[in-house]
C-alpha positions in Angstrom: -20.2 -17.2 14.2 -20.3 -16.4 10.6 -18.7 -13.7 8.6 -20.5 -10.4 8.9 -22.0 -9.2 5.6 -20.5 -6.0 4.4 -23.8 -4.7 3.1 -27.3 -5.6 3.7 -29.3 -8.2 1.6 -32.9 -9.3 2.2 -35.8 -11.3 0.9 -39.4 -10.3 1.4 -42.6 -12.4 1.2 -45.2 -10.5 -1.0 -47.5 -13.3 -0.5 -47.3 -16.3 1.9 -49.3 -18.7 -0.1 -48.7 -20.3 -3.6 -50.3 -21.7 -6.6 -48.1 -24.7 -7.0 -47.6 -25.8 -3.4 -44.3 -27.9 -3.6 -43.6 -30.6 -1.0 -41.3 -29.9 1.9 -41.4 -26.2 1.1 -39.1 -24.5 3.6 -41.3 -21.4 3.5 -44.2 -23.6 4.5 -46.3 -22.2 1.6 -48.7 -25.2 1.0 -49.8 -24.8 4.7 -50.3 -21.0 4.6 -53.6 -19.1 4.3 -53.8 -16.4 1.8 -51.8 -13.5 3.1 -50.9 -10.2 1.2 -48.0 -7.8 2.3 -49.2 -4.2 2.7 -47.3 -1.9 0.4 -47.4 0.5 3.2 -45.8 -1.7 5.6 -43.1 -2.6 3.1 -42.3 1.0 2.3 -41.9 1.9 6.0 -39.4 -1.0 6.5 -37.6 -0.3 3.1 -37.3 3.4 3.8 -35.8 2.8 7.2 -33.4 0.3 6.0 -32.3 2.5 3.3 -31.6 5.3 5.8 -29.5 3.2 8.1 -27.7 1.5 5.2 -27.1 4.4 3.0 -29.4 3.3 0.4 -27.2 0.3 -0.4 -28.0 -3.6 -0.4 -26.2 -6.5 -2.2 -29.8 -7.5 -3.4 -33.4 -7.5 -2.7 -35.4 -10.6 -3.6 -39.4 -10.2 -3.7 -40.8 -13.6 -3.3 -43.3 -15.9 -1.5 -45.2 -17.9 -1.9 -46.0 -16.9 -5.4 -45.4 -13.1 -5.7 -47.2 -12.9 -9.1 -50.4 -13.6 -6.9 -50.1 -10.1 -5.4 -52.5 -7.6 -7.0 -50.3 -4.7 -6.1 -47.1 -6.2 -7.2 -45.8 -3.3 -9.2 -46.0 -1.2 -6.0 -43.1 -3.4 -4.6 -40.9 -2.7 -7.5 -41.4 1.2 -7.3 -40.8 1.0 -3.5 -37.7 -1.2 -3.6 -36.2 1.0 -6.4 -36.9 4.3 -4.7 -35.2 3.4 -1.6 -32.4 1.2 -3.1 -31.6 2.8 -6.5 -28.6 0.7 -7.4 -29.4 -2.7 -5.9 -30.0 -5.8 -7.8 -33.9 -6.1 -7.7 -35.1 -9.7 -8.3 -38.7 -11.2 -8.6 -38.5 -15.0 -7.7 -41.3 -16.8 -9.3 -42.5 -20.2 -10.3 -43.3 -18.6 -13.8 -46.7 -19.9 -14.2 -48.5 -16.5 -14.3 -46.1 -14.8 -16.5 -48.1 -15.3 -19.7 -50.9 -13.6 -18.0 -49.2 -10.4 -17.0 -50.5 -7.1 -18.4 -48.4 -4.4 -20.2 -48.2 -2.3 -16.9 -46.3 -5.3 -15.5 -43.8 -5.4 -18.1 -43.3 -1.6 -18.3 -42.7 -1.6 -14.5 -40.1 -4.2 -14.8 -38.2 -2.2 -17.3 -38.7 1.0 -15.5 -37.3 -0.3 -12.2 -34.8 -2.7 -13.7 -36.5 -5.8 -12.3 -34.8 -9.2 -13.0 -37.2 -12.2 -13.3 -35.8 -15.3 -11.7 -37.7 -18.4 -12.6 -37.5 -21.8 -10.9 -38.2 -24.5 -13.6 -40.3 -27.3 -12.2 -41.1 -30.7 -13.8 -44.6 -29.8 -14.8 -46.6 -29.4 -18.0 -45.7 -25.5 -18.5 -44.3 -23.9 -21.6 -41.3 -22.1 -20.0 -39.9 -21.3 -23.5 -43.0 -19.2 -24.3 -42.5 -17.6 -20.8 -39.0 -16.8 -21.5 -39.8 -15.4 -25.1 -42.5 -13.0 -23.6 -40.0 -11.5 -21.2 -37.5 -11.2 -23.9 -40.2 -9.4 -26.2 -40.7 -7.0 -23.4 -37.1 -6.4 -23.0 -37.1 -7.7 -19.4 -34.1 -9.7 -18.0 -35.1 -13.4 -17.4 -33.0 -16.0 -15.9 -33.5 -19.5 -14.5 -32.7 -20.4 -10.8 -32.0 -23.8 -12.0 -30.5 -24.8 -15.2 -32.7 -24.1 -18.2 -32.5 -27.8 -19.3 -32.1 -30.8 -17.1 -32.0 -31.2 -14.3 -34.9 -29.1 -13.3 -36.1 -28.4 -9.8 -35.8 -31.3 -7.2 -37.0 -31.1 -3.7 -34.8 -30.8 -0.5 -35.9 -31.8 2.9 -35.0 -29.6 5.9 -36.7 -31.7 8.9 -37.6 -30.1 12.1 -36.8 -31.3 15.7 -40.2 -30.6 17.2 -38.6 -31.0 20.8 -36.0 -28.4 20.0 -33.0 -30.5 21.4 -30.4 -29.5 18.9 -27.5 -27.4 19.6 -28.1 -23.9 18.0 -24.4 -22.9 17.6 -23.6 -26.2 16.0 -26.6 -26.0 13.6 -25.9 -22.5 12.6 -22.2 -23.2 11.9 -23.4 -26.0 9.4 -26.4 -24.1 7.9 -26.3 -22.7 4.5 -29.3 -20.6 4.9 -28.3 -18.5 7.9 -27.2 -15.0 7.2 -28.1 -15.7 3.5 -31.6 -16.1 3.2 -32.4 -13.1 5.3 -36.1 -12.2 5.6 -37.8 -8.9 6.3 -41.1 -9.2 7.8 -43.1 -6.5 9.7 -40.1 -4.4 10.8 -37.9 -7.3 11.8 -35.2 -9.1 10.0 -34.7 -12.9 10.4 -31.5 -14.9 9.6 -33.3 -17.3 7.5 -36.7 -18.0 6.0 -37.8 -20.8 8.3 -38.2 -18.8 11.5 -40.7 -16.2 10.3 -42.7 -18.7 8.1 -43.0 -21.5 10.8 -46.1 -20.0 12.2 -47.9 -21.6 9.1 -46.5 -25.0 10.3 -47.5 -24.4 13.9 -51.1 -23.4 13.0 -51.8 -26.3 10.5 -50.2 -29.0 12.7 -51.0 -27.5 16.0 -47.4 -27.5 17.1 -45.5 -25.1 19.3 -42.1 -24.3 17.8 -41.4 -21.1 19.7 -40.4 -17.9 17.9 -39.3 -15.1 20.2 -38.1 -11.5 19.9 -34.5 -13.1 20.2 -34.9 -14.9 16.9 -35.0 -11.6 15.0 -33.8 -8.0 15.2 -36.0 -5.0 15.3 -34.7 -2.7 12.3 -36.1 0.4 14.1 -34.3 0.0 17.4 -30.7 -1.1 15.8 -27.8 0.4 13.9 -26.6 -1.1 10.6 -23.6 -2.7 12.5 -25.9 -4.3 15.2 -28.1 -5.8 12.4 -25.2 -7.2 10.5 -23.7 -8.6 13.7 -27.1 -10.2 14.9 -27.6 -11.9 11.5 -24.1 -13.4 11.7 -24.8 -15.3 14.8 -27.2 -18.3 15.8 -30.5 -17.6 17.4 -32.6 -19.6 19.8 -34.7 -21.1 17.1 -31.9 -22.8 15.5 -32.3 -25.6 18.0 -35.2 -26.8 16.0 -33.6 -27.9 13.0 -32.4 -31.5 12.5 -29.6 -30.3 10.3 -27.8 -33.7 10.0 -30.9 -35.3 8.6 -31.2 -32.8 5.7 -31.7 -34.4 2.2 -31.2 -33.2 -1.3 -32.1 -34.3 -4.8 -35.6 -35.7 -3.8 -37.9 -36.0 -6.8 -40.0 -33.1 -7.0 -43.8 -33.4 -6.2 -46.8 -31.5 -5.0 -47.3 -31.3 -1.2 -49.7 -33.7 0.4 -49.5 -31.7 3.6 -48.3 -34.5 5.6 -46.4 -33.4 8.6 -43.7 -36.1 7.7 -42.5 -33.7 4.9 -41.1 -31.4 7.3 -40.0 -33.6 10.4 
């Protein structure tokens, strides 16, 4: 349904929870319990992917939730770089904890060529100081949104709780599918909503079903099979009310109201 990628690219949640908790978060982080990815699990997955993709990927994004909350964060830098030596390695963060990072963090960023990608929110935080700290430590620092106005706004990705939408039509219109590919526990998902909807289900006692057909087991597939799978719709796509998506909503903290996601 979509053009197959020529190389792998993936994102991985180092933590599911966050320290900012944005409304309408499509990772459902405001609803998530504290959860930290095991470096051992990640190493197993990264090692296997590197073997079948010849150690090449377009990029790897370490994110969450808020990845700077992970007490073993630098281990994920080393693991990613060991198995993908020439790949763009990016840490996606809201930046709030950057001023608190120890020297070992900055040394690891330099040693493993980690780029810090910061989303700038309309909050009382000194982003200029955070940027200066990174520059003084000789670490590449970019803004995901523009450095000056406009800063982060929200976008609403409403769910159809009854799952009555057409998966093929939805996927053809979706700008996340086959782009925001998420690695979780040995499986690759075509977007970030599917593996994280577990938090939505648990918090609101809903039952949006995620099956093995919504992801692919990296240990039982070739590189070509993985890329082909990611380029096609999956059953879960029926839960997205894609025609009701909204952009440029003023940013705010989540009230954990189900209407934010439906």
